[in-house]
C-alpha angles and dihedrals in degrees: 000000000000127000091255091053090051091054091049090049091051092050091049091050090050090048092049090047090051091048090050090049091050091047089050091048088048091050090048092049090046089049090047092050090046091050091044094052092040093054097052102127133225138320093031123082107202128185143155129215124197127227090281090057093249124138112256103163129022135169121249089238088069091052093045092048096050095037092236135132124240091249090057094060110026109098093021128108116243089242088061090059105040122069130236120248091274091057090221100102141013122274089247091055088052092050093251132130135205123247094256092051090052090048090052092050089053093061098276105309119197114231124182135195098349117168110222138172117227126190114215137169086263094054139266117338129198110209138179106216143180134181136186138184120258112216130182116197088345094307120121109240098173142289132290117210138178137178140183123222105238094169094115089050091049089049090052089048090052091048090049090047091051090048090049091049091049092051090046092051092046090053094040095054099045101132132231133303088040120083112194135187135171109203118192129217090273088063091248129130110255099168131017142158125246092245094064090046090054091046089055092050100264131116103232144001095260090066094063099043108119095022123115117247089240088062090061102046139028111253138173108264091357092280123123128198088260091056091051094049091048090053098044104028088223118131122233114209132186102344123153116234143153120248114211116204124210090254092057102260118143116211123185110228142175107230134204124170123175133178119245117217126197116189089346095306124108110248097180141290136281110224116195127175129175123213105239096176092121091046091050090048090051090047091051090047091051091048092049090048092049092048092047092046092049090051094045094047090049090054092047092046091053090051093050092049090050090054090047088053090054099257100141091178091065114127132171122231119219111251117243113277115256119206114248095015105127097187093061095090093050092048091050088055088052090052089051090051091049094050091047089050091049091050093049091046090051090049092049092050091047093053092046089052091051092051 
């Protein structure tokens, strides 16, 4: 081998050595990236797909969560792992693609904070996900994506929604004669029953949600009991009042309004009033009956005393009829009996005097 050949051989060996060094550095960097991505802790799922849409790096949290080994996912597309909505086959088998695969096909689109549902072998997941293109010297090398499992949060939201719906339905279906409102700190109706909506001239509770109580009823100074309790924090319990509707009706009610506190902070007030129209009518009827009875007994008492005093001409006049007094007819019969008795007594005394 000539000197020149030896020099070429040395250069080749140096070049091979350099290539081996670069390959080792590349392996180390690849191992570092793999370790870096793999070690990303909960609650973040991190992964990287190459230009073919295949998984190249993935965090251990993904593997732990899905119960899979690294060999089962590396080199596969995400759509070959996740299931379609039926849960019977993969998305790829159903001709579907994940968001990051679609973003890659569209030139490496950046997508942020997208809420997505994913079907897995462990069930339906709700995730908040983002993805972005990875470029080196302007060349697209793949896509990095991450997502956070928000399923527990969504479950809590669903529970809260169901609780809200239950409260709304409980309020909405409170029957007559109860009128019920929940007024929040902004002095706006948040819950109500259908009966109070109808009383205010609406068809159903949903139509008055968001209105202020003073928009439903006429009040002095535009302030309702609910407004006053919201301002003072002092409960009002069992007071009689008159509710005036927008169309001019006046309805006697029994009112209670109490503040509602959550974690020590007032959240609003529950305003309940009961229609006591029938009770007031009964009360008025009883008062009319008592007044009539007092007057009638007074007339009868005077007549009896007159007879006791020897006035055989004493007669009792029937008291004036009072509408709604049911005992009037019976008392008038009693007056007739008294007057008949007085007349017979007078006749007996007259005959005795003649004999």
